[in-house]
DRENVO-868100 format. One line per 10 residues: for each residue x negated, y, z of N, C-alpha, C. Coordinates in pm, whole numbers, plus 50000, padded with zeros to 5 digits. Atoms other than C-alpha are relative to their C-alpha. Layout:
# residues N
X:Y:Z:X:Y:Z:X:Y:Z  ...;
//
This chain:
# residues 343
50008:49935:49835:18241:77972:60955:49912:49935:50028  50049:50084:50002:17985:77856:61082:49952:50028:50214  50042:50064:49829:17900:77672:61495:49858:50016:49944  50188:50036:49966:17562:77765:61585:49994:49914:50107  50043:50067:49858:17374:77571:61819:49887:49938:50014  50115:50043:50008:17028:77430:61980:50038:49825:50061  50006:50070:49894:16930:77106:62163:49871:49944:50052  50057:50002:49855:16761:77013:62439:49956:49830:50007  50063:50069:50028:16506:76734:62344:49894:49909:50065  50086:50038:49947:16224:76495:62499:49892:49981:49837;
50059:50036:50100:15957:76443:62248:49884:50019:50034  50193:50053:49925:15611:76253:62348:50026:50095:50172  50009:50029:49841:15701:76294:62721:50069:50199:50026  50037:49850:49944:15742:76720:62724:50190:50040:49865  49905:49935:49998:16129:76871:62698:50021:50156:49895  50018:49878:50080:16172:77142:62368:50141:49975:49938  49838:49897:50015:16464:77395:62249:49942:49932:49805  50021:50021:50102:16513:77206:61873:50131:50068:49865  49896:49947:50077:16729:77382:61626:50018:49929:49884  49963:50064:50072:16841:77093:61386:50118:50103:49815;
49950:49977:50134:17028:77166:60935:50132:50013:50089  49825:49954:50004:17434:77267:61013:49998:49912:49899  49923:50110:50064:17625:76965:60931:50121:50118:49912  49912:49936:50065:17840:77104:60648:50190:49913:49993  49892:50094:49935:18191:76978:60758:50099:50078:49907  49903:49913:50085:18492:77046:60516:50081:49906:50058  49825:50051:49939:18862:76954:60568:50069:50078:49899  49856:49991:50072:19168:77008:60418:50124:49920:49950  49898:50110:50028:19518:76890:60448:50076:50113:49832  49922:49916:50122:19742:76957:60124:50091:49918:50030;
49860:50126:50060:20076:76800:60063:50067:49971:49854  49933:50090:50181:20176:76579:59754:50088:50013:49999  49847:49980:50092:20468:76629:59576:50047:49886:49988  49911:50152:49988:20704:76352:59570:50074:49976:49908  49906:50062:50016:20965:76300:59386:50006:50098:49896  49967:49834:50032:20938:76674:59216:49833:50065:49948  50063:49939:50009:20655:76841:59035:50032:50154:50094  49979:49923:49891:20537:77141:59340:50144:49952:50107  49940:50027:49924:20804:76965:59514:49967:49979:50199  50084:50004:49867:20583:76987:59853:50028:50139:50029;
49875:49848:49913:20729:77367:59900:50070:49996:50062  49906:49973:49974:21063:77368:59939:49988:49881:50084  49961:50060:49913:20980:76997:60127:49897:50090:50148  50063:49976:49844:20777:77198:60400:50064:50133:50075  49874:49938:49888:21019:77449:60458:50069:49966:50027  49906:50088:49870:21285:77230:60555:49922:49927:50100  50078:50060:49847:20997:77037:60766:50024:50100:50090  50018:49828:49930:20969:77383:60923:50129:50011:50044  49884:49964:49917:21360:77462:60974:50077:49864:50091  49892:50122:49873:21454:77072:61121:49871:50057:50122;
50089:50070:49853:21103:77042:61307:49929:50091:50112  50056:49831:49920:20969:77379:61408:49848:49967:49914  50209:50049:50022:20538:77414:61360:49975:49913:49945  50072:50163:50047:20389:77166:61247:49889:50012:50087  50104:49936:49890:20168:77081:61483:49877:49870:49947  50077:50122:50113:19846:76862:61373:49984:49906:50007  49960:50158:50014:19893:76516:61212:49841:49883:50013  50080:50083:49989:19646:76285:61236:49842:50030:49959  50100:49978:50039:19381:76339:61031:49943:50210:50072  50035:49838:49940:19374:76758:61152:49967:49964:50127;
50045:50051:49826:19319:76599:61508:49843:49965:49952  50113:50111:50034:19045:76409:61374:49917:50102:49999  50144:49871:50046:18847:76753:61199:50045:50053:50158  50016:49810:49913:18939:76972:61559:49896:49886:50051  50103:50034:49840:18815:76735:61806:49868:49910:49939  50096:50009:50021:18547:76615:61612:49837:50132:50051  50057:49864:49984:18439:76989:61570:49943:50039:50130  49967:49892:49851:18496:77092:61932:49905:49903:50057  50075:50062:49923:18293:76747:62048:49817:50048:49941  50115:49984:50036:17981:76880:61823:49954:50104:50121;
50039:49903:49956:18059:77185:61944:49936:49965:50179  50073:50023:49903:17955:77070:62301:49886:49959:49995  50107:49996:50007:17700:76908:62216:49842:50028:49995  50102:49865:49999:17503:77168:62097:49987:49995:49889  50064:50026:50165:17498:77047:61687:50093:50098:49953  49988:49956:50060:17592:77329:61469:50065:49921:49883  49905:50011:50123:17821:77347:61163:50083:50092:49928  49920:49922:50042:17935:77477:60895:50127:49972:49975  49893:50059:50018:18302:77436:60829:50102:50099:49857  49944:49899:50117:18481:77496:60473:49907:50111:49913;
50128:49875:50048:18124:77730:60367:50002:49918:49812  50016:50022:50127:18235:77641:59979:49874:50056:49907  50036:49907:50045:18057:77978:59881:49753:49984:50031  50044:50011:49980:17752:77844:60075:49938:49798:49927  49946:50153:50079:17787:77424:59922:49993:50053:49823  50047:49923:50095:17785:77601:59577:49898:50040:49929  50131:49995:49980:17435:77714:59640:49889:49926:50032  50031:50122:49975:17347:77431:59742:49969:49810:49955  49883:50086:50088:17442:77132:59536:49912:49889:50077  50001:50168:49928:17248:76868:59694:49931:50004:50141;
50075:49983:49910:17234:76947:60015:50107:49896:50063  49859:50108:49961:17479:76666:60213:50117:50104:50034  49907:50015:49962:17844:76678:60293:50047:49914:50118  49905:50141:49893:18093:76492:60602:50116:50152:49945  49819:49951:49963:18453:76546:60451:50086:49878:50044  49887:50007:49881:18701:76518:60634:50172:50031:49981  49844:49932:50053:19087:76467:60466:50046:49969:49919  49888:50052:50115:19271:76445:60194:49896:50003:49843  50083:50042:50087:19036:76278:59885:50020:50142:49837  50048:49855:50070:19183:76629:59675:49856:50043:50031;
50159:49900:49978:18838:76788:59807:49925:49938:49925  50140:50068:50044:18659:76575:59623:49969:50024:49900  49964:49933:50098:18759:76774:59320:49867:50086:49984  50051:49859:49939:18502:77083:59517:49876:49949:49935  50153:50019:49972:18209:76896:59494:49921:49935:49834  50061:49984:50059:17951:76861:59269:49950:49781:49937  50096:50154:49937:17852:76391:59177:49940:50020:50009  50076:50059:49933:17544:76418:59279:49966:50014:50190  50029:49954:49905:17589:76597:59575:50025:49920:50177  49977:50113:49905:17554:76358:59889:50129:50017:50097;
49851:49954:49897:17863:76303:60091:50038:49882:50140  49941:50108:49913:17979:76103:60384:50141:49990:50017  49898:49941:50046:18323:76073:60325:50081:49920:50108  49924:50075:49910:18611:76013:60559:49973:50016:50191  49829:50015:50004:18823:75944:60813:50086:50068:49887  49885:49879:50059:19128:76042:60672:50045:50044:49888  50012:49996:50097:19060:75954:60323:50152:49891:49932  49871:50076:50068:19263:75713:60090:50056:49906:50098  49957:50126:49822:19533:75420:60329:49933:49897:49831  50112:50110:50032:19313:75212:60051:49977:50026:49865;
50102:49890:50096:19037:75205:59796:50046:49964:49888  49982:50036:50182:19231:75048:59500:50069:50150:49975  49883:49868:49996:19407:75402:59527:49849:50067:49863  50125:50011:50015:18985:75436:59394:49899:49958:49977  50127:50132:49964:18773:75170:59328:49880:50035:49885  50123:50001:50079:18534:75354:59108:49961:50105:50021  50062:49870:49990:18504:75699:59316:49760:49950:50078  50178:49942:49922:18113:75580:59485:49902:49997:49804  50022:49938:50145:18084:75571:59065:49972:50094:50013  50022:49882:49985:18123:75880:59018:50015:50085:50089;
50024:49881:49900:18045:76063:59339:49887:49885:50103  50213:50111:49922:17622:75973:59547:50113:49981:50097  49954:50023:49875:17911:75863:59793:49861:49924:50140  50185:50085:49914:17569:75754:60102:50118:49923:50129  49928:50099:49969:17878:75628:60324:50157:50055:50002  49831:49936:49955:18278:75593:60418:50041:49938:50109  50008:50043:49877:18361:75583:60729:50179:50029:50039  49846:50040:49976:18683:75424:60895:49975:50014:50108  50027:49911:49871:18806:75478:61212:49985:49877:50116  49977:50074:49902:18824:75095:61375:49985:49878:49902;
50117:50159:49973:18694:74734:61292:50115:49931:49877  49972:50079:50117:18990:74586:61061:50043:50107:49837  49975:49919:50057:19029:74893:60868:49840:49957:49878  50097:50078:49978:18634:74814:60771:50001:49893:49935  50032:50151:50050:18698:74473:60696:50087:50028:49859  49953:49971:50085:18982:74594:60458:49962:50074:49862  50111:49890:50111:18744:74884:60259:49931:49896:49939  50102:50046:50051:18503:74647:60277:50034:49848:49828  50098:50125:50054:18587:74361:60061:50092:50133:49795  49946:49946:50114:18704:74676:59804:49844:50066:49948;
50169:49943:50010:18370:74868:59861:49931:49986:50129  50036:50066:49910:18148:74620:60032:49835:50110:49992  50118:49917:49967:17802:74744:60212:49981:50196:50021  50010:49842:50017:17899:75112:60179:50145:50004:50094  49890:49960:49865:18172:75153:60518:49964:49940:50152  50057:49988:49883:18120:75218:60854:50155:50039:50101  49903:49962:49871:18350:75228:61194:49895:50114:50105  50041:49879:49979:18347:75568:61356:50203:50008:50053  49939:49975:49892:18616:75624:61630:50010:50159:50010  50023:49847:49897:18713:76015:61690:50045:49993:50167;
49942:50052:49837:18733:76082:62058:50067:50057:50038  49900:49948:49999:18946:76212:62247:49965:50064:50154  50033:49848:49953:18989:76555:62443:50016:49951:50179  50009:50067:49850:18893:76352:62847:50035:50129:50072  49999:49880:50006:18897:76721:62911:50125:50035:50076  49852:49953:49917:19281:76784:62879:50084:49876:50036  49859:50115:50013:19458:76458:62857:49855:49928:50174  50091:50020:49877:19310:76409:63264:50149:49925:50023  49911:50019:49860:19502:76210:63507:50102:50088:50052  49902:49853:49978:19846:76383:63634:49911:49983:50189;
50019:50023:49831:19744:76532:64024:50049:50060:50033  49983:49932:49935:19953:76627:64282:50124:50049:49864  49910:50024:50017:20224:76573:64042:50107:49890:50025  49898:50201:50003:20571:76315:64067:50037:49983:49854  49993:50055:50162:20571:76073:63820:50165:49971:49991  49844:50011:49996:20988:76069:63752:49998:49954:49900  49969:50087:50110:21000:75869:63465:49878:49877:50011  50058:50097:50006:20903:75530:63475:49955:49911:49865  50029:50067:50115:20876:75421:63155:50024:50084:49884  49986:49848:50029:20818:75708:62849:49967:49890:49858;
50085:50127:50216:20893:75441:62441:49943:50120:49938  50008:49859:50100:20723:75638:62241:49995:49889:49778  50050:50122:50108:20800:75483:61863:50011:50074:49865  50121:50026:50126:20639:75471:61527:50073:49953:49896  49948:50130:50138:20833:75287:61287:50102:50123:49913  49879:49899:50128:20974:75365:60968:50112:49975:49922  49862:50120:49971:21248:75064:60956:50107:50055:50046  49854:50063:49861:21584:75089:61078:50043:49919:50024  49935:50230:49980:21601:74691:61076:49897:50061:50134  50098:50088:49901:21300:74732:61320:50030:50148:50101;
49942:49950:49853:21435:75070:61562:50130:49938:50031  49907:50049:49937:21770:74867:61572:49952:49908:50058  50016:50112:49983:21591:74600:61646:49958:49980:50139  50124:49963:49846:21343:74688:61935:50047:50053:50078  50049:49866:49935:21369:75014:62019:50208:50011:50095  49890:49921:49910:21757:75002:62152:50068:49846:50089  49970:50143:49926:21795:74655:62312:49864:50006:50134  50115:49991:49918:21415:74746:62502:50050:50069:50108  49969:49915:49921:21581:75058:62642:50169:49920:50066  49935:50100:49919:21882:74850:62748:49932:49903:50187;
50082:50116:49859:21656:74594:62953:49905:50096:50051  50069:49998:49909:21467:74871:63125:50151:50017:50063  49880:49911:49908:21783:75091:63193:50051:49881:50137  49925:50184:49934:21940:74672:63353:49897:49993:50111  50103:49979:49915:21632:74713:63552:49932:50120:50107  50017:49866:49889:21684:75015:63714:49882:50120:49919  50091:49894:50049:21415:75203:63544:50029:50161:49885  49965:49943:50069:21429:75514:63423:49846:50001:49924  49953:49961:50129:21380:75622:63048:49960:50112:49962  50001:49866:50089:21197:75891:62807:50007:49952:49833;
50079:50056:50140:21222:75864:62446:49938:50154:49906  50033:49910:50083:21011:76050:62217:49925:49860:49834  49905:50031:50129:21050:75958:61835:49831:50098:49893  50070:49918:50080:20646:76010:61624:50037:50115:49896  49960:49916:50171:20671:76363:61375:50136:50067:50074  49906:49952:49919:20969:76483:61617:50011:50133:50118  49972:49962:49854:20781:76638:61898:49912:50061:50008  50112:49953:50012:20483:76821:61930:49857:49986:50116  50077:50027:49902:20183:76784:62085:49971:50066:50221  49983:49958:49880:20221:76976:62450:50082:49943:50073;
49869:50102:49964:20529:76755:62475:49957:49876:50090  50128:50151:49950:20295:76463:62490:49905:50031:50151  50068:50004:49861:20070:76564:62732:50068:50080:50123  49923:50026:49884:20359:76701:62952:50045:49869:50112  49881:50123:49901:20522:76416:62971:49858:49849:50045  50098:50076:49900:20178:76226:63024:50013:50055:50194  50026:50025:49818:20174:76385:63374:50156:49946:50079  49844:49966:49914:20577:76293:63409:49985:49827:50012  49937:50173:50041:20537:75892:63322:49878:49920:50012  50052:50078:49944:20443:75611:63483:49911:49889:49936;
50079:50099:50088:20412:75386:63229:50051:50055:49806  49916:49948:50155:20481:75401:62795:49945:49848:49954  49941:50128:50105:20616:75149:62532:49939:50034:49882  50072:49987:50123:20393:75169:62231:50072:49879:49862  49904:50022:50122:20584:75129:61904:49989:49993:49928  50047:49974:50180:20399:75110:61552:49965:49848:49980  50039:50093:50026:20321:74858:61398:49886:49922:49987  50214:49905:49999:19962:74969:61310:49928:50064:50045  50036:49926:50025:19778:75169:61328:49819:50016:49934  50129:49940:50052:19394:75316:61202:49892:49993:50185;
50010:49970:49892:19369:75445:61535:50023:50033:50148  49856:49997:49897:19640:75522:61725:49921:50166:50126  49968:49885:49948:19535:75889:61873:50115:50028:50123  49897:49997:49932:19840:75908:62035:49979:49928:50162  50029:50164:49872:19840:75584:62278:49836:50069:50043  50165:49977:49924:19451:75664:62352:50059:50140:50059  49961:49831:49955:19541:76068:62432:50116:49932:50146  49897:50017:49857:19829:75875:62700:49896:49903:50145  50037:50142:49954:19584:75592:62798:49866:50095:50056  50117:49882:49942:19292:75903:62830:50062:50028:50147;
49950:49954:49923:19557:76033:63072:50055:49858:50136  50032:50150:49851:19540:75647:63332:50156:49984:49956  49893:50100:50015:19857:75586:63149:50025:49868:49929  50016:50159:50065:19923:75197:63117:50110:50024:49944  49877:50002:50163:20069:75094:62783:50060:49861:49987  49994:50160:50030:20273:74776:62681:50003:50011:49865  49977:49987:50166:20213:74772:62326:50045:49873:49913  49951:50137:50037:20402:74593:62062:49929:50029:49881  50042:49998:50095:20186:74478:61811:49966:49818:49959  49915:50167:50018:20315:74172:61617:49847:49946:49903;
50113:50071:50115:20001:74172:61394:50010:49920:49883  49981:50018:50090:20008:73963:61110:49926:50110:49843  50042:49951:50078:19992:74134:60743:49987:50167:50001  49961:49864:50006:19959:74508:60634:50116:50077:49922  49854:50049:50073:20294:74615:60567:50074:50110:49910  49972:49872:50116:20297:74886:60264:50052:49975:49875  49994:50074:50105:20553:74805:60033:49893:50061:49816  50114:49903:50157:20372:75113:59772:49885:49855:49947  50144:50070:50032:20036:74854:59831:50027:49858:50008  50011:50157:49984:20182:74519:59842:50118:49987:49852;
49888:50028:50070:20375:74583:59533:49866:50044:49888  50127:50014:50103:20026:74658:59332:49908:49894:50035  50054:50118:50000:19903:74334:59461:49911:49963:50131  50086:49977:49833:19758:74424:59804:49975:49944:50099  49946:50129:49876:19734:74135:60086:49885:50032:50083  50148:49980:49909:19509:74205:60400:50108:50002:50135  49977:50098:49870:19567:74049:60757:49858:49960:50088  49865:49927:49945:19520:74057:61028:49990:50152:50025  50089:49863:49999:19580:74441:61110:50057:50005:50156  49974:50018:49876:19669:74546:61512:50027:50167:50030;
49947:49868:49962:19848:74841:61652:49930:50100:50117  50135:49923:49861:19588:74909:61957:49865:49957:49992  50132:50012:50091:19242:74900:61744:49882:49947:50106  50049:49963:49977:19091:75016:62025:50052:49922:50180  49897:50012:49861:19181:74809:62366:49955:49866:50046  50018:50161:49935:19156:74522:62633:50071:50064:50145  49870:50096:49896:19385:74400:62991:49985:50156:50100  49956:49846:49977:19312:74776:63103:50054:50000:50028  49918:49908:50083:19482:74950:62892:50183:49930:50058  49773:50007:50014:19849:74748:62970:49998:49815:49988;
49947:50201:49997:20026:74395:62843:49999:50069:49847  50003:49955:50183:20056:74373:62444:50109:49852:50028  49896:50101:50046:20372:74172:62304:50067:50018:49805  49984:50061:50172:20441:74006:61948:50189:50095:49975  49846:50021:50062:20844:74066:61921:50073:50014:50184  49894:49957:49926:21152:74148:62141:50043:49827:50077  49929:50073:49939:21212:73794:62276:49833:49964:50105  50148:49955:49931:20788:73843:62421:50054:50126:50088  50040:49930:49911:20903:74142:62543:50055:50006:50133  49993:50020:49836:21037:74045:62870:49929:49924:50151;
50157:50090:49964:20770:73796:62953:49965:50110:50035  50156:49889:50009:20531:74086:62918:50066:50135:50050  49930:49910:49905:20758:74315:63083:50005:49985:50144  49995:50155:49840:20783:74073:63395:49841:50023:50030  50158:49953:49972:20374:74115:63400:49955:50138:49957  50058:49874:50021:20341:74463:63351:50023:50078:50067  50026:49868:49932:20546:74706:63547:49992:49941:50146  50090:50000:49869:20428:74467:63873:49887:50078:49995  50141:49959:49976:20116:74569:63779:49958:50162:49950  49920:49822:49973:20261:74944:63719:49942:50038:50137;
49963:49917:49920:20390:74965:64020:49839:49947:50147  50162:50056:49925:20036:74794:64194:49877:50086:49988  50127:49946:50006:19816:75005:64005:49866:49950:49930  50031:50055:50001:19676:74766:63905:49874:50016:49836  50062:49945:50119:19562:74938:63572:49850:50125:49920  50092:49907:50034:19311:75150:63401:49940:50035:49871  49955:49922:50128:19359:75263:63056:49870:50127:49973  50106:49876:50025:19103:75567:63122:49884:49920:50028  50184:50113:49998:18786:75366:63228:49989:49882:49851  50058:50041:50102:18853:75175:62892:49955:50127:49930;
50035:49907:50057:18881:75497:62723:49840:50043:49979  50102:49964:49941:18556:75614:62906:49866:49874:49949  50165:49997:50083:18352:75352:62808:49948:49882:49887  49966:50031:50162:18432:75267:62482:49934:50063:49861  50009:49889:50089:18290:75607:62354:50030:50080:49944  49846:49886:50007:18618:75781:62338:50008:50134:49996  50004:49806:49971:18512:76127:62416:49922:50094:49925  50064:49903:50075:18439:76391:62243:49850:50003:49992  50100:49955:50023:18118:76438:62320:49891:49844:49988  50070:50065:49999:18008:76083:62310:50014:49916:49824;
49988:50061:50175:18165:76028:61951:49966:50134:49914  50058:49927:50142:18042:76316:61786:49860:50003:49996  50121:50048:49993:17712:76223:61841:49958:49886:49959  50019:50120:50064:17748:75867:61703:50026:50027:49852  49999:50000:50096:17897:76073:61441:49852:50088:49898  50129:49911:50073:17577:76293:61416:49857:49831:49980  50082:50182:49998:17399:75912:61428:50016:49953:49890  49901:50045:50154:17618:75824:61089:49882:50068:49895  50102:49877:50216:17471:76161:60857:49854:49955:50069  50192:50015:50021:17099:76077:60993:49990:49900:49971;
50010:50031:50023:17126:75785:60919:50081:49953:49836  49939:50011:50177:17294:75742:60553:49926:50148:49895  50026:49879:50091:17221:76175:60446:49866:50018:49965;
//
């Protein structure tokens, strides 16, 4: 698939229409086998029966928002054009998505790889020696620091943009939910220790609460809740970027963010000797977004600061999104700049 476009540029004081060579972008999500060979097929069916049609995951949302941003700034791009790639192996490629796609490219093809690649470079430390990797792209500074320990002088930060035209502040709608509790916890002990006492405390204070769990909703549901919620509590131990919370902030919903910090908690990698810290659950944040807390004891004091600020309209999270270039257009241009610099 080819998406064309021209750019209006000022060259030597004169405006000219220029047409650049299209970016070659490749993306594919692949389910991995977990316990048995080919078990990703029945797991996909079961997941559909339990959760319904699959919504865009983080990697697909990165791909969709990048290509949408490129369309808006008029940068031409090809998507998954393997035929063109096989005929022009020397041309650079932008590779987003799972590392299985690497098998499709010759070792000498120049690559801009990421984001949405490996969880940690230990999965493929020799990658830069097997492929012509010109640059590794990751979503946030803490991920860059972690990856650079294995791949020094090869990693750049690039956060994907948020569709700030879709995720607009509510206008003319009734905000009937005081607090949306958004939970992205993978350990039951965290759920029991955090979610239940927090909801009890919110209700004790007379606040209306809605609850959403990661992986069990579709994106339009979150968009609808952004129109109704006065605030959000975001519970995730760490995030490489945190697209969902940034979408809510783009809708100008103030956030209480659980940010425990500390080391990266991944049992698979801990068992392989990987240690890294500190991490954060909100890599893109300032005081306009809301209030952070580290544990349940800290939560009550943080809530006492947060909720009056919500009532006064003291927070401006959307402005943080706009000021930090986390829009489709600005992020797409930053990606093009990386391509121009390294490819």
